[in-house]
Wavefront OBJ file of the C-alpha trace (Angstrom):
o trace
v 48.331 91.486 100.976
v 49.777 94.877 100.424
v 49.141 97.654 102.941
v 46.160 99.905 102.135
v 46.981 103.054 100.282
v 47.351 106.150 102.422
v 48.633 104.274 105.433
v 52.356 103.968 106.173
v 53.707 100.525 106.845
v 54.403 99.768 110.484
v 58.118 100.034 111.307
v 59.916 96.821 112.054
v 60.760 96.278 115.706
v 64.298 97.184 116.571
v 66.572 94.285 117.392
v 68.328 93.899 120.695
v 71.107 96.367 121.310
v 74.580 94.950 120.857
v 76.635 94.881 124.023
v 79.750 97.040 124.025
v 82.915 95.342 122.830
v 84.849 94.128 125.842
v 88.152 95.829 126.433
v 91.154 94.276 128.077
v 92.944 97.408 129.158
v 94.253 95.769 132.291
v 95.781 92.883 130.369
v 97.297 95.250 127.810
v 98.756 97.402 130.598
v 100.238 94.337 132.302
v 101.823 93.138 129.071
v 103.358 96.556 128.390
v 104.617 96.755 131.974
v 106.191 93.304 131.692
v 107.915 94.266 128.429
v 109.186 97.497 129.959
v 110.486 95.639 133.024
v 112.213 93.036 130.892
v 113.826 95.699 128.688
v 115.005 97.608 131.738
v 116.406 94.480 133.361
v 118.524 93.698 130.286
v 120.202 97.079 130.644
v 121.139 96.695 134.317
v 124.372 94.714 134.768
v 123.715 94.356 138.492
v 120.871 91.916 137.820
v 122.463 90.042 134.928
v 121.694 92.460 132.126
v 123.829 93.629 129.225
v 126.154 96.521 129.923
v 125.676 99.260 127.336
v 128.584 101.671 127.365
v 127.217 104.490 125.253
v 129.978 106.840 126.376
v 132.594 104.506 124.883
v 130.743 104.478 121.569
v 130.698 108.276 121.479
v 134.387 108.492 122.391
v 135.524 105.980 119.707
v 133.257 106.899 116.826
v 136.215 108.326 114.901
v 137.841 104.879 114.863
v 134.732 103.406 113.302
v 134.518 106.215 110.779
v 138.113 105.550 109.710
v 137.412 101.843 109.199
v 134.305 102.649 107.164
v 136.348 104.948 104.926
v 138.830 102.137 104.307
v 136.025 99.668 103.573
v 134.569 102.139 101.075
v 137.722 101.813 98.931
v 137.928 98.136 97.829
v 141.325 97.107 96.467
v 140.492 95.760 93.011
v 144.120 94.757 92.450
v 143.643 92.092 95.117
v 140.907 90.335 93.075
v 143.137 87.639 91.457
v 144.198 86.482 94.921
v 140.568 85.821 95.867
v 139.674 83.652 92.859
v 141.014 80.363 94.250
v 139.495 80.716 97.744
v 136.134 81.777 96.261
v 136.043 78.694 94.015
v 136.939 76.619 97.057
v 134.012 78.143 98.950
v 131.627 77.379 96.080
v 132.904 73.796 95.919
v 132.364 73.388 99.663
v 128.845 74.765 99.349
v 127.886 72.472 96.467
v 129.445 69.321 97.939
v 127.860 70.009 101.317
v 124.422 70.628 99.802
v 124.522 67.531 97.565
v 125.763 65.246 100.346
v 123.140 66.565 102.753
v 120.455 66.078 100.081
v 121.326 62.414 99.680
v 121.441 61.914 103.444
v 118.186 63.755 104.073
v 115.983 61.524 101.894
v 115.962 58.350 104.038
v 116.279 60.160 107.366
v 113.328 62.426 106.563
v 111.166 59.402 105.800
v 112.170 57.906 109.155
v 111.344 61.172 110.959
v 107.878 61.777 109.412
v 104.771 60.154 110.888
v 103.056 59.178 107.594
v 106.171 57.406 106.313
v 107.208 55.871 109.662
v 104.270 54.802 111.844
v 106.610 53.285 114.463
v 106.740 55.881 117.293
v 109.930 54.511 118.878
v 112.160 54.767 115.826
v 110.508 58.020 114.729
v 111.106 59.738 118.068
v 114.666 58.401 118.202
v 115.451 59.862 114.780
v 113.853 63.188 115.691
v 115.830 63.310 118.927
v 119.120 62.832 117.066
v 118.152 65.445 114.467
v 117.288 67.954 117.186
v 120.672 67.380 118.817
v 122.423 67.956 115.489
v 120.471 71.167 114.940
v 121.083 72.428 118.478
v 124.869 72.634 118.043
v 125.961 75.849 116.215
v 127.870 75.401 112.981
v 130.901 77.294 114.292
v 131.161 74.803 117.166
v 131.159 71.923 114.671
v 133.812 73.639 112.580
v 136.030 74.413 115.572
v 135.894 70.840 116.855
v 136.421 69.307 113.403
v 139.399 71.589 112.684
v 140.968 70.395 115.951
v 140.241 66.748 115.034
v 140.961 66.705 111.278
v 143.110 69.759 110.723
v 142.877 73.033 108.831
v 141.328 72.737 105.378
v 138.120 72.264 103.461
v 137.166 68.869 104.900
v 136.026 70.249 108.295
v 133.998 72.866 106.467
v 132.307 70.326 104.199
v 131.405 68.039 107.127
v 130.020 71.031 109.040
v 127.868 72.040 106.084
v 126.547 68.494 105.696
v 125.496 68.378 109.347
v 123.938 71.842 109.200
v 122.067 71.280 105.924
v 120.841 67.817 106.852
v 119.436 69.051 110.151
v 117.553 71.919 108.497
v 116.191 69.897 105.556
v 115.102 66.912 107.661
v 113.376 69.126 110.211
v 111.447 71.281 107.729
v 110.501 68.589 105.219
v 109.402 66.050 107.850
v 107.166 68.667 109.488
v 105.710 69.587 106.087
v 104.939 65.916 105.395
v 103.313 65.567 108.827
v 101.030 68.547 108.223
v 99.796 67.341 104.811
v 96.983 64.896 104.114
v 98.066 61.729 102.287
v 94.963 59.788 101.185
v 97.006 57.730 98.742
v 98.794 56.073 101.678
v 95.558 54.403 102.735
v 95.038 53.233 99.168
v 98.509 51.714 99.137
v 97.907 49.897 102.403
v 94.540 48.637 101.153
v 96.313 47.255 98.079
v 98.612 45.243 100.332
v 101.787 47.282 99.893
v 104.477 47.424 102.548
v 105.470 50.715 104.152
v 108.719 50.824 102.162
v 106.866 50.253 98.889
v 104.269 52.900 99.746
v 106.964 55.418 100.627
v 108.917 54.737 97.441
v 105.967 54.673 95.019
v 103.607 57.278 96.480
v 104.895 59.512 99.276
v 108.402 60.176 97.951
v 107.284 61.318 94.459
v 104.761 63.657 96.087
v 107.469 65.110 98.341
v 110.096 65.917 95.682
v 109.066 69.620 95.434
v 109.437 69.972 99.220
v 112.879 68.406 99.149
v 114.032 70.441 96.148
v 112.940 73.732 97.694
v 114.859 73.067 100.900
v 117.918 71.792 99.039
v 118.113 75.018 97.046
v 117.657 77.037 100.201
v 120.489 75.146 101.908
v 122.741 75.881 98.928
v 122.080 79.594 99.405
v 122.969 79.363 103.075
v 126.128 77.356 102.432
v 127.926 80.172 100.623
v 127.324 82.563 103.518
v 128.188 79.989 106.152
v 131.343 78.885 104.309
v 132.667 82.428 104.447
v 132.293 82.383 108.231
v 133.635 78.869 108.751
v 136.904 79.836 107.122
v 137.598 82.176 110.029
v 138.117 79.157 112.309
v 140.302 77.381 109.733
v 137.676 75.467 107.740
v 138.943 76.677 104.368
v 137.393 78.844 101.709
v 137.207 82.583 101.266
v 136.626 83.055 104.988
v 140.163 81.989 105.752
v 141.526 84.670 103.419
v 139.083 87.171 104.915
v 140.371 86.477 108.412
v 143.979 86.716 107.210
v 143.510 90.156 105.634
v 141.549 91.365 108.649
v 144.405 90.311 110.929
v 146.760 92.506 108.857
v 144.269 95.419 109.037
v 143.992 95.396 105.235
v 140.434 96.654 105.203
v 140.573 97.544 101.504
v 141.121 93.832 100.754
v 138.422 92.891 103.265
v 136.000 95.200 101.472
v 136.702 93.504 98.133
v 136.127 90.051 99.639
v 132.833 91.183 101.174
v 131.683 92.548 97.805
v 132.572 89.287 96.068
v 130.652 87.255 98.644
v 127.678 89.588 98.192
v 127.707 89.187 94.406
v 127.975 85.387 94.584
v 125.205 85.096 97.197
v 122.855 87.338 95.198
v 123.547 85.395 91.986
v 122.855 82.050 93.660
v 119.712 83.442 95.272
v 118.370 84.657 91.921
v 118.972 81.262 90.292
v 117.494 79.467 93.282
v 114.391 81.665 93.300
v 113.818 81.010 89.592
v 114.125 77.255 90.074
v 111.794 77.272 93.085
v 109.134 79.094 91.052
v 109.334 76.416 88.376
v 108.896 73.704 90.978
v 105.617 75.116 92.319
l 1 2 3 4 5 6 7 8 9 10 11 12 13 14 15 16 17 18 19 20 21 22 23 24 25 26 27 28 29 30 31 32 33 34 35 36 37 38 39 40 41 42 43 44 45 46 47 48 49 50 51 52 53 54 55 56 57 58 59 60 61 62 63 64 65 66 67 68 69 70 71 72 73 74 75 76 77 78 79 80 81 82 83 84 85 86 87 88 89 90 91 92 93 94 95 96 97 98 99 100 101 102 103 104 105 106 107 108 109 110 111 112 113 114 115 116 117 118 119 120 121 122 123 124 125 126 127 128 129 130 131 132 133 134 135 136 137 138 139 140 141 142 143 144 145 146 147 148 149 150 151 152 153 154 155 156 157 158 159 160 161 162 163 164 165 166 167 168 169 170 171 172 173 174 175 176 177 178 179 180 181 182 183 184 185 186 187 188 189 190 191 192 193 194 195 196 197 198 199 200 201 202 203 204 205 206 207 208 209 210 211 212 213 214 215 216 217 218 219 220 221 222 223 224 225 226 227 228 229 230 231 232 233 234 235 236 237 238 239 240 241 242 243 244 245 246 247 248 249 250 251 252 253 254 255 256 257 258 259 260 261 262 263 264 265 266 267 268 269 270 271 272 273 274 275 276 277
């Protein structure tokens, strides 16, 4: 029934008052103090920190300014000399990415839980992959140059190891974190694990593989330029040679060429990745 006319409706009872939001000022203060102590400790050489010689930077800033002026004037006449090494770098990047792609397919299936239910073999494969990823690429290149010799082969092998470690790690973790109901259907139909992987899981995982393969190709061009410094071929070897002769105008041109090639590959790779989604 509605309230009689002339009489105001009774106000609703007020609910319980909300308690004040708890504050953790002490915890925040402790975290800030720990960060400040850690930052201070890194600046004190007496306790194992990094020595920052700001006075030396101020005294030698003119030397850096001179080098920057030289780098700002790339020697375009040196461009024909860089064509061969740049093509060599691109070949290293492509061969390394393709070889790592072929290697990563079976190893990724061995490292992922849905495609390899056996914990012993799965953990063994993951352990080896983690070891491969733990070693820096420059260490691989230095050792391989000492074993094989100066040239592109040490660089290609280094790129294969680097790319395979990255692709296997990322794709296997992506497969582990995804639901795969079709695997149960394959097992219920009486299929073996190899048949299930080949007919169901692998086709579903092609976009994951392709995305990481394209990403590894982007990285290979940048890494190849660095590997050449230790004798692993490519444009990096020419870069180190011109740097040793203090020809910073030539170094500037090589850096610009690497930048253009990396940006071009990244644009193509981004377009292809969008189509794969």
